[in-house]
Each structure stands twice: as C-alpha cells, then as structure tokens.
N, C-alpha and C positions, 0 to 999 in steps of 0.2 A: 591143549591136548596134543601130545606128540604123535605124529603119524609115521614118521621115519626119523631116526636119530643115528647118525653114523660119525663117530669120532675117528674113523679110518684106522683104528688100531687093529681090527680084524678085517679079513676080506669078506665083504658083504655082497659080492657079486658084480662089482663094477667091471666094465669092459673097456679095454684099450684098443683103439684102432677103428677105422672106418674105410669104406671103399673110396672115399674122397680125400683121404690123408695123403700128404705129399712129403712129410718129414723123413729125411734120411738119417737124422740123428736127433736126440733130444726128445724122444717120445715119452709119454707119461709112465711113471713107475711109482709104486707105493713103497714107502719105507721111511727111514730116518734121514732127513735132508742133510747133506754134508756141509753146506754153507760155502759161499764164495762172495765175490763182489756183487753178484746179482741174485744168488740163491739164499733162502733162509738157512740158518744153522740149527733151528729148532722148529718143530711143528707148532701149531697154535694151541692145541689141547694142553691145559696146565699139567695134567697127570699122564700125558701120553708122549710118544716119540714119533709116531708115523703120520704121514700125510701123503697126498698125491702130489708129485712134482715132476717137472720135465727133467729128463735123464741127467743124473749127476755126472759132472765132468764132461758133458757134451753140449755143444751149442745147438739150440733148436734151429733146424733148417726146414722151413715149410710149415705144414699144419699137422697137429696131432690131436686126436679126439679121445675124450673120456666120457663114457656113458654110464649112467646109474643103473642099478638093478631095477627090475620091474616094481613099480609102486602102486598099491591098491589104494586110491584116494576116493573111491566111489561113495563112501559114507560121509564125505566132507562137503561142505558148502563151497567155500572158496579159501583153500589153504594158503599159507604163506611159506615160501621157500627161503631158507637163510643158509648162508655158508660164509666162510672166511677165505680170503684169497690173498696171494702175494703175487705181485706183478712188477717186474723190474727189468730194465734194459742195461743194467750195469752202470748207470749214471750218465748214459748218452741220451738224456731226455729229449724226446720228440725227434731224434735223428731219423727215425724211420716210422712214418705215419701208418705203416701197414702192420705194426706190432700190436696185438690185441688178444683178449680173451672174449670169445663169443659164447653167450649163454642162451640155450634154446630149450624148449620143452615140447614133449609129444604126448598125446593122449591115446595113441593107437599103436603102442609098442614100437615106436620108432619108424613107422611107415611114412609119416609126415612130421615136419617140425615147424614150430613157430618161434621165431627169434624174439628173445626177451630183451637183450641188450648186447652191446659190444663195448667192453671196458678197455680203454687205452691206457698206456703208461702215463702217470700223472706225476709231475715233478714234486708235488707236496707229499704224495702218499707212496711213491716208489720205494721199494725195499722195506716194506712194513706190512704186517697183517692187517687187512681191511675187511670189515663186515659188509656183506651185501645181502639185501633182502628184497624180495618182490612178491606181490600177491599173484596167485594163480590168474592167468590172463582172462579177462572178461571175454565172453563169446566162445571160449574153448571149453567144451564139455568136460567135466571131471569124470574120470573113469577108473577102472581097475587095471589099466594098461598104460600108466604114466611113466615116462622116463625123462630124466634131465640130461642134457648134453653140454659138455664144456669143450670148446675148441680153442686151443692155444695156437697162435699163428705168428711166425716171424716172417714178415714179407720181404726181407732184404738183408744185405750184408752189413748195413750201417751200424748195427748194434747187437748185443747179446741178450735176447729175450729169455727170461726165466719166469716160470709160472708155478705156483703151488696152490693147493686147495685143501681145506680141512674143515672138520666140524660141520657137516651138512645136516640140516634139520628141516623137516617139513612139519608144520604144525597147523592145527585148526584153532584160530584165535577165538576168544570169547567162549571157549568150552563147548561149542556146538557146531 
C-alpha cells in the first residue's frame, strides 16, 4: 500500500535549505537535469523529466539540504522508504572521502533527526541511478509528523560532487 508516492514531476512541498547548510553553490533544485560528466542527463522516471539535483552548471561547495513534505504515517506499522539516487564525483573516485549523501528521518516534524545512512561515491555505481530502500527505523515511533531529509555534502576541492534524487516512495508492505 502506497503511503507517499512522488515522481518529482510536480512540486509536492519539498523544502530546500537548512540552518546548517554551508553550500555557496550547487544547492538542490527541481527540474530536468542537464547532464554533464558528473550529472545525469535524464531523471529516473520513465515517463517524466524532473528530479531533484544539485544545481546545474555549478559545483557543489559545502552542504545542501532537501527535506520532504510532512508525511502522515501514523496508520502504518513499519513502512519502507524507497528512492532512486545519482551520486557522482565526475570520475575522481574516492578522491575526497568527505563527499556523500546523508539520509535522515524525523518523526517530530524535523525537531530531531535520526541518521539512516551515509552514502558515499562508489566506483562501481557512480554515475548511474541506484535504488535505495530502508525500513522505518526500529525504536522510532511512527507518527503523523514524519519528514525525510537528504543532505548532499562536498567536503573538499578534490572532486566535483553531483547528486540527484527521484521517485520517492513510502509504502506499507504486506498490505497492512
């Protein structure tokens, strides 16, 4: 059962920016990615054109945050969050260990956050759309004030980090 399904084609209320952001360029934007040595030239959705990506034509410097709209998951037992991401440093694999996408979740409208994972550039998967899924964290109460947070961070000048996200889905497995 789908609880939230966003192919990013329409604005569903995502927020760009956080008080902890440090990016001077390369902040998140929604649109048709232009493509480059590090950026995708197409979104992931087969029938769509839009995704979230770090600013076209600009090198990400620092950290930029993308936060989902408020999600009411209170009727769900332990939902699964799934999305597709693109993470590339332009072929300079592992040049800068500080380049990553951090995924966090909040059950109190963003007052507190629990880190789910930190995805780093991978030589095998860099420059391709990759599916990532995770179960709602055990011990974190499901509520009507859930948000997902994606933080792209380029920690240094050694590489050109580009990040894109598309097709975000929250579902209740097993129909209940």
